[in-house]
N, C-alpha and C positions, 0 to 999 in steps of 0.2 A: 743527300738523303740522311735522315736521322739514324742514329745507332745507339749502342749502349752508353757511349760517352756523351751523348747529347743531353744537355741540362734543360733546354727549353728553346722555343722558337715559334715563328709564325710561318704558315704554309698556305700556298695558293691565295695570296693577297689579291683582292679585286684589281683588275687591270686599271692602270692609271693613264689617262690620256694626257699627253704633254703638248700644249699648244705652242704656237710660234713665239718662243721666248727663250732668252738665255738665262733667265732666273731659275734657280734650282727649286724644283717642286718637291716638297716633303711628302712621303707616303703617310697618309692620314687615315683616321678612323672614319669609315663610311657610315651612311645612315643605317638605322636599325633594319635588320632583316637581310642585309647584303653580305654580312660576314659573321659567322657564328661566334658568339661570345662578346660581340662589340655592337654598340658602344657599352661602356661600363661606368660605374661611379668614378673610377680613377681615370679612365680614358674616354672623354666625351666625343661626340661627333666633331670632326675637324681637328682634333688633337693629333700629335705625331704618334704613329704606331711605334711601340717601343718593346724591345726585349732587354732583360736586365738580370744581373746577378744579385742585385740588391734585394730582390723579392723572391729569388730562387734558392740560392745557397748562402747568400750574404757575401758581400764583396771581400770580407776579411779571409774567407776560405780560399780565395784566389790570390792572396798576397804572395808575390814571388813565384807563383805557379802559372805556367803558360796555359793559355786557352785559345781557341780559334773561333772567329766569327765567319760563318759561311753564307754566301749569297749565290743563288742561281735563279735564272729566269730567261725571259726573252724580250726583245724590243723590236719594234717595226718603225722604219723611217721611210723617207722618200729620197730619190735621187742620191745625193752624196751627204745626206744628213748624218750627224754624228751624235753619239751618246756619251755622257759623262755621269758616273755614279759616285757619290760621296757618302762616307760613313761618319756619323757624328756620335759623340759621347755627351751625355746629359746628366745633370744632377738629379737626384731623386725628387727634390723640391720642384723641378721643372717638368717632371713627367705629368702629362695631361694639361699643361699650361698652353694656352693659345694667346700669344702676345708678342709684341716686337722684341721683348727681352727673353722670350721663351724659345724652344726649339723650332716652333712654327708660328707664323703670323696668321691673322684672320683671313688673309688672301691665299694661304697655302704655301708660301715661300719660306725659306729659312729665316729664322729669327736669330738674334745675337746669341741666344742660348744653345744654338746648334754648334757645338764645338767640333769642327772637322778634324778627324784623326787619320783618315786615309782617303785617297782618291782611287777607287777600285778600277775604273776604266777612264782614261783620259782621251776624249774624242775618238771613241770606237766607231768606225764607219758602219752604218746600217744598210743603206741601199734599199732596194725595192722589196727584198725578202727579209723576213724576220731573222734576227741574230739570236742564237742561243748563247748564253754566257754563264760563266761560273767563276767564283773567286773565293779564296780563303785569305783571311787576315790573321796572322799569328800575333798574339798580344801578350804583353808582360806588364804587370801593374805592381807598384810599390805602395804600401800603406804609409811608408815613412815620408815620401815626397808627394803622395797622392797623384802620381803622374803615370802615364801609360806610354809604352813604346810599342811600335807595330812594324811588321814586315808583311809584304803582300805576295801571295802566290796566286796567279790568275791564268786561266785559259779561256779562249772564246772560240766559237765555231759558227760559221754561217749555215743556215738550213738550205744549203745548195750543194748538191752532190759533187759539183765541179770544184768546190773550194774545201780544202782540208782544214781541220782545226789547227790553230796555231799551237806550237809546242809550249809546254808549261814553262813559266818564267817566274823566277823570284825577283821581285823588285828590291832595290836597296832599302834597308831598314830606315824608317823615318826617324827624325829627331824625336826626342821625348815630347809628348804633347805639351803645348805651351800652357794650357789651363790645368791647374791642379783640381781634381775632383775626387771626393772620397767615395763616390758610388759609381758602379759600372752599369750604366743604362745606355742603350744604343738605338739609333734611328738611321733611316736611309733617305737620301734625296737624289733626284735625277734631273738632268737637263738635256734636252735635245736642241741643237743649235737652230739658227734661223731658217734652215732648210727643213721646216716641219709644217704640218698642217693639222686639220682636225682629226685625222686618222692615225697619227703617230702615237705610239703608246709604249709603256714599259709594264711588263707583268713579272712580279716576283713570285716564284714558286716555292722558295725556301729562304728564310732568314733566321739563322739559328746560332746557338752557342754550344761549343763542344770542348770538353776537357782534352788536354793533350797527354 
């Protein structure tokens, strides 16, 4: 949930159906009338939904100052299907680009411009009931190297009274991002494994940036 430290974000993103595929599906801008404010001249239909510091406070204001990326939502699978969410950093020039070299291709999967900086959930078991999930990614960026380091704090809970939420876990800090980028723009992608069908989906309720 947003608070006084939140600098920007996306909320209640339209539900994304994930078909039977292991390819990562990027959360993209829907057709006009489905999500307030989109599409726009910067983000046309089919481009990757993006939140960024480049167009909010400017990346330089976060040089050496930690910030958090927050993601929460729910996913529905079948049987023993599993969910993996990844977070990508993109250049300002790639925001709104739909191409093999952009963050998303014309088929909706990751392009080479989707620079993965964190795996929020790795094969999170879904089952027949929807899973509520929440994750925070602590980030630190340097304008000297133009590189980003991250650490992940995540909890997940099944919407099943007999299953308690897993305890909060800090994942080991990742290595500094391999790709040097001077701008801080972020996108999300999801994959449900081959135990999926036309009903499996991911719903993002919040994808936001917060000062620490």
